[in-house]
VMD Tcl script that builds the backbone (N, CA, C; Angstrom):
set m [mol new atoms 237]
animate dup $m
set s [atomselect $m all]
$s set {name element resname resid chain x y z} {
  {N N UNK 1 A -133.339 -158.226 -26.741}
  {CA C UNK 1 A -132.482 -158.529 -25.604}
  {C C UNK 1 A -131.020 -158.357 -26.013}
  {N N UNK 2 A -130.272 -157.680 -25.176}
  {CA C UNK 2 A -128.865 -157.461 -25.476}
  {C C UNK 2 A -128.033 -158.619 -24.940}
  {N N UNK 3 A -126.935 -158.839 -25.591}
  {CA C UNK 3 A -126.012 -159.895 -25.167}
  {C C UNK 3 A -125.238 -159.366 -23.966}
  {N N UNK 4 A -125.212 -160.140 -22.866}
  {CA C UNK 4 A -124.489 -159.659 -21.684}
  {C C UNK 4 A -122.988 -159.608 -21.933}
  {N N UNK 5 A -122.340 -158.658 -21.264}
  {CA C UNK 5 A -120.882 -158.548 -21.342}
  {C C UNK 5 A -120.260 -159.645 -20.492}
  {N N UNK 6 A -119.007 -159.903 -20.738}
  {CA C UNK 6 A -118.289 -160.941 -20.007}
  {C C UNK 6 A -118.269 -160.650 -18.501}
  {N N UNK 7 A -118.235 -159.384 -18.135}
  {CA C UNK 7 A -118.138 -158.995 -16.727}
  {C C UNK 7 A -119.492 -158.849 -16.041}
  {N N UNK 8 A -120.590 -158.970 -16.791}
  {CA C UNK 8 A -121.923 -158.860 -16.189}
  {C C UNK 8 A -122.185 -160.046 -15.272}
  {N N UNK 9 A -122.934 -159.818 -14.186}
  {CA C UNK 9 A -123.262 -160.939 -13.295}
  {C C UNK 9 A -124.099 -161.985 -14.033}
  {N N UNK 10 A -123.943 -163.234 -13.619}
  {CA C UNK 10 A -124.733 -164.309 -14.216}
  {C C UNK 10 A -126.182 -164.200 -13.764}
  {N N UNK 11 A -127.074 -164.599 -14.633}
  {CA C UNK 11 A -128.488 -164.621 -14.275}
  {C C UNK 11 A -128.784 -165.900 -13.513}
  {N N UNK 12 A -129.936 -165.942 -12.860}
  {CA C UNK 12 A -130.310 -167.161 -12.134}
  {C C UNK 12 A -130.487 -168.324 -13.107}
  {N N UNK 13 A -130.932 -168.058 -14.318}
  {CA C UNK 13 A -131.072 -169.115 -15.320}
  {C C UNK 13 A -129.716 -169.667 -15.722}
  {N N UNK 14 A -128.726 -168.792 -15.880}
  {CA C UNK 14 A -127.380 -169.236 -16.240}
  {C C UNK 14 A -126.747 -170.045 -15.111}
  {N N UNK 15 A -126.977 -169.628 -13.869}
  {CA C UNK 15 A -126.463 -170.382 -12.719}
  {C C UNK 15 A -127.126 -171.749 -12.627}
  {N N UNK 16 A -128.433 -171.797 -12.871}
  {CA C UNK 16 A -129.155 -173.070 -12.838}
  {C C UNK 16 A -128.618 -174.013 -13.904}
  {N N UNK 17 A -128.412 -173.494 -15.101}
  {CA C UNK 17 A -127.884 -174.302 -16.207}
  {C C UNK 17 A -126.491 -174.842 -15.869}
  {N N UNK 18 A -125.642 -173.993 -15.303}
  {CA C UNK 18 A -124.291 -174.421 -14.934}
  {C C UNK 18 A -124.338 -175.457 -13.807}
  {N N UNK 19 A -125.220 -175.262 -12.843}
  {CA C UNK 19 A -125.332 -176.201 -11.723}
  {C C UNK 19 A -125.812 -177.564 -12.192}
  {N N UNK 20 A -126.672 -177.581 -13.213}
  {CA C UNK 20 A -127.159 -178.853 -13.753}
  {C C UNK 20 A -126.036 -179.658 -14.396}
  {N N UNK 21 A -125.011 -178.985 -14.861}
  {CA C UNK 21 A -123.846 -179.665 -15.419}
  {C C UNK 21 A -122.851 -180.012 -14.308}
  {N N UNK 22 A -122.609 -179.062 -13.402}
  {CA C UNK 22 A -121.564 -179.217 -12.397}
  {C C UNK 22 A -121.883 -180.276 -11.351}
  {N N UNK 23 A -123.055 -180.230 -10.750}
  {CA C UNK 23 A -123.315 -181.093 -9.599}
  {C C UNK 23 A -123.340 -182.582 -9.910}
  {N N UNK 24 A -123.849 -183.028 -11.045}
  {CA C UNK 24 A -123.712 -184.463 -11.338}
  {C C UNK 24 A -122.247 -184.901 -11.430}
  {N N UNK 25 A -121.402 -184.056 -12.010}
  {CA C UNK 25 A -119.972 -184.378 -12.091}
  {C C UNK 25 A -119.339 -184.357 -10.706}
  {N N UNK 26 A -119.691 -183.375 -9.899}
  {CA C UNK 26 A -119.195 -183.303 -8.525}
  {C C UNK 26 A -119.607 -184.547 -7.745}
  {N N UNK 27 A -120.853 -184.961 -7.893}
  {CA C UNK 27 A -121.341 -186.126 -7.160}
  {C C UNK 27 A -120.624 -187.409 -7.563}
  {N N UNK 28 A -120.260 -187.525 -8.830}
  {CA C UNK 28 A -119.499 -188.698 -9.288}
  {C C UNK 28 A -118.180 -188.784 -8.526}
  {N N UNK 29 A -117.469 -187.672 -8.438}
  {CA C UNK 29 A -116.178 -187.663 -7.752}
  {C C UNK 29 A -116.389 -187.794 -6.246}
  {N N UNK 30 A -117.331 -187.044 -5.689}
  {CA C UNK 30 A -117.554 -187.043 -4.241}
  {C C UNK 30 A -117.917 -188.435 -3.730}
  {N N UNK 31 A -118.683 -189.187 -4.507}
  {CA C UNK 31 A -119.102 -190.517 -4.064}
  {C C UNK 31 A -117.920 -191.488 -3.964}
  {N N UNK 32 A -116.828 -191.171 -4.626}
  {CA C UNK 32 A -115.650 -192.044 -4.605}
  {C C UNK 32 A -114.574 -191.572 -3.639}
  {N N UNK 33 A -114.810 -190.439 -2.999}
  {CA C UNK 33 A -113.838 -189.892 -2.062}
  {C C UNK 33 A -113.929 -190.643 -0.734}
  {N N UNK 34 A -112.809 -190.747 -0.019}
  {CA C UNK 34 A -112.840 -191.411 1.287}
  {C C UNK 34 A -113.659 -190.603 2.296}
  {N N UNK 35 A -114.149 -191.283 3.320}
  {CA C UNK 35 A -114.889 -190.596 4.375}
  {C C UNK 35 A -113.998 -189.533 5.001}
  {N N UNK 36 A -114.595 -188.404 5.315}
  {CA C UNK 36 A -113.851 -187.319 5.931}
  {C C UNK 36 A -113.246 -186.344 4.939}
  {N N UNK 37 A -113.363 -186.628 3.642}
  {CA C UNK 37 A -112.825 -185.711 2.637}
  {C C UNK 37 A -113.683 -184.450 2.621}
  {N N UNK 38 A -113.023 -183.328 2.511}
  {CA C UNK 38 A -113.740 -182.052 2.491}
  {C C UNK 38 A -114.195 -181.722 1.070}
  {N N UNK 39 A -115.056 -180.733 0.977}
  {CA C UNK 39 A -115.485 -180.251 -0.338}
  {C C UNK 39 A -114.284 -179.731 -1.120}
  {N N UNK 40 A -113.380 -179.053 -0.427}
  {CA C UNK 40 A -112.173 -178.543 -1.086}
  {C C UNK 40 A -111.338 -179.692 -1.650}
  {N N UNK 41 A -111.213 -180.776 -0.883}
  {CA C UNK 41 A -110.490 -181.957 -1.373}
  {C C UNK 41 A -111.146 -182.481 -2.648}
  {N N UNK 42 A -112.455 -182.558 -2.625}
  {CA C UNK 42 A -113.193 -183.074 -3.777}
  {C C UNK 42 A -113.003 -182.180 -5.002}
  {N N UNK 43 A -113.018 -180.876 -4.810}
  {CA C UNK 43 A -112.828 -179.951 -5.932}
  {C C UNK 43 A -111.425 -180.087 -6.529}
  {N N UNK 44 A -110.425 -180.297 -5.673}
  {CA C UNK 44 A -109.053 -180.498 -6.168}
  {C C UNK 44 A -108.972 -181.786 -6.987}
  {N N UNK 45 A -109.610 -182.846 -6.493}
  {CA C UNK 45 A -109.602 -184.110 -7.227}
  {C C UNK 45 A -110.367 -183.961 -8.536}
  {N N UNK 46 A -111.483 -183.222 -8.504}
  {CA C UNK 46 A -112.250 -182.984 -9.737}
  {C C UNK 46 A -111.384 -182.350 -10.813}
  {N N UNK 47 A -110.532 -181.416 -10.414}
  {CA C UNK 47 A -109.649 -180.754 -11.373}
  {C C UNK 47 A -108.708 -181.768 -12.026}
  {N N UNK 48 A -108.145 -182.662 -11.225}
  {CA C UNK 48 A -107.246 -183.687 -11.767}
  {C C UNK 48 A -107.993 -184.674 -12.658}
  {N N UNK 49 A -109.192 -185.057 -12.240}
  {CA C UNK 49 A -109.991 -185.986 -13.038}
  {C C UNK 49 A -110.383 -185.340 -14.367}
  {N N UNK 50 A -110.725 -184.055 -14.331}
  {CA C UNK 50 A -111.085 -183.353 -15.568}
  {C C UNK 50 A -109.900 -183.288 -16.530}
  {N N UNK 51 A -108.705 -183.024 -16.001}
  {CA C UNK 51 A -107.509 -182.992 -16.858}
  {C C UNK 51 A -107.292 -184.355 -17.509}
  {N N UNK 52 A -107.441 -185.417 -16.719}
  {CA C UNK 52 A -107.282 -186.760 -17.268}
  {C C UNK 52 A -108.363 -187.055 -18.301}
  {N N UNK 53 A -109.584 -186.632 -18.031}
  {CA C UNK 53 A -110.664 -186.830 -18.991}
  {C C UNK 53 A -110.388 -186.138 -20.321}
  {N N UNK 54 A -109.861 -184.912 -20.257}
  {CA C UNK 54 A -109.522 -184.197 -21.490}
  {C C UNK 54 A -108.373 -184.882 -22.224}
  {N N UNK 55 A -107.399 -185.392 -21.473}
  {CA C UNK 55 A -106.293 -186.113 -22.101}
  {C C UNK 55 A -106.806 -187.369 -22.789}
  {N N UNK 56 A -107.674 -188.117 -22.104}
  {CA C UNK 56 A -108.237 -189.328 -22.697}
  {C C UNK 56 A -109.030 -189.006 -23.959}
  {N N UNK 57 A -109.784 -187.910 -23.938}
  {CA C UNK 57 A -110.546 -187.489 -25.119}
  {C C UNK 57 A -109.610 -187.188 -26.278}
  {N N UNK 58 A -108.536 -186.462 -26.000}
  {CA C UNK 58 A -107.572 -186.117 -27.056}
  {C C UNK 58 A -106.889 -187.368 -27.599}
  {N N UNK 59 A -106.556 -188.307 -26.703}
  {CA C UNK 59 A -105.927 -189.552 -27.144}
  {C C UNK 59 A -106.867 -190.356 -28.043}
  {N N UNK 60 A -108.142 -190.427 -27.664}
  {CA C UNK 60 A -109.123 -191.148 -28.498}
  {C C UNK 60 A -109.265 -190.492 -29.865}
  {N N UNK 61 A -109.312 -189.165 -29.876}
  {CA C UNK 61 A -109.451 -188.435 -31.143}
  {C C UNK 61 A -108.228 -188.673 -32.025}
  {N N UNK 62 A -107.043 -188.666 -31.423}
  {CA C UNK 62 A -105.821 -188.900 -32.193}
  {C C UNK 62 A -105.804 -190.321 -32.754}
  {N N UNK 63 A -106.242 -191.280 -31.955}
  {CA C UNK 63 A -106.264 -192.672 -32.409}
  {C C UNK 63 A -107.267 -192.854 -33.545}
  {N N UNK 64 A -108.444 -192.211 -33.417}
  {CA C UNK 64 A -109.445 -192.312 -34.480}
  {C C UNK 64 A -108.934 -191.669 -35.761}
  {N N UNK 65 A -108.239 -190.557 -35.641}
  {CA C UNK 65 A -107.690 -189.891 -36.822}
  {C C UNK 65 A -106.612 -190.767 -37.460}
  {N N UNK 66 A -105.820 -191.426 -36.626}
  {CA C UNK 66 A -104.768 -192.318 -37.114}
  {C C UNK 66 A -105.366 -193.492 -37.886}
  {N N UNK 67 A -106.517 -193.971 -37.430}
  {CA C UNK 67 A -107.151 -195.120 -38.057}
  {C C UNK 67 A -107.956 -194.757 -39.299}
  {N N UNK 68 A -108.164 -193.458 -39.539}
  {CA C UNK 68 A -108.957 -193.072 -40.703}
  {C C UNK 68 A -108.045 -192.939 -41.921}
  {N N UNK 69 A -108.317 -193.772 -42.913}
  {CA C UNK 69 A -107.561 -193.737 -44.155}
  {C C UNK 69 A -108.475 -194.206 -45.276}
  {N N UNK 70 A -108.112 -193.843 -46.474}
  {CA C UNK 70 A -108.893 -194.263 -47.636}
  {C C UNK 70 A -110.369 -193.992 -47.484}
  {N N UNK 71 A -111.191 -195.031 -47.653}
  {CA C UNK 71 A -112.637 -194.863 -47.576}
  {C C UNK 71 A -113.127 -194.670 -46.137}
  {N N UNK 72 A -112.273 -194.873 -45.135}
  {CA C UNK 72 A -112.650 -194.669 -43.738}
  {C C UNK 72 A -112.527 -193.213 -43.306}
  {N N UNK 73 A -111.956 -192.352 -44.134}
  {CA C UNK 73 A -111.771 -190.967 -43.760}
  {C C UNK 73 A -113.106 -190.240 -43.698}
  {N N UNK 74 A -113.196 -189.331 -42.737}
  {CA C UNK 74 A -114.348 -188.439 -42.690}
  {C C UNK 74 A -114.167 -187.378 -43.764}
  {N N UNK 75 A -115.246 -186.981 -44.370}
  {CA C UNK 75 A -115.172 -185.952 -45.399}
  {C C UNK 75 A -114.693 -184.624 -44.817}
  {N N UNK 76 A -114.927 -184.363 -43.514}
  {CA C UNK 76 A -114.481 -183.137 -42.873}
  {C C UNK 76 A -112.968 -183.052 -42.846}
  {N N UNK 77 A -112.287 -184.212 -42.746}
  {CA C UNK 77 A -110.822 -184.227 -42.680}
  {C C UNK 77 A -110.193 -183.788 -44.006}
  {N N UNK 78 A -110.921 -183.907 -45.098}
  {CA C UNK 78 A -110.384 -183.558 -46.415}
  {C C UNK 78 A -110.232 -182.050 -46.581}
  {N N UNK 79 A -111.024 -181.287 -45.862}
  {CA C UNK 79 A -111.026 -179.826 -46.039}
  {C C UNK 79 A -109.853 -179.166 -45.384}
}
mol reanalyze $m
mol bondsrecalc $m
mol representation Tube
mol addrep $m
């Protein structure tokens, strides 16, 4: 089997895999949206929530790295 090019259409298996990740996240945001919110509104909010989630992840990683010293350091950090 050849590796598909970046511009090749997605297969139904790839779409299914992506949908299994996307729709639970969409439903989390959609369930918190006010009544009458459109799908477009929800997608815009999802983008903002995702940015905040990535920021929170980076902040946690920075804090954990800050707290790692001496015997608490991960061996990966030494390399």
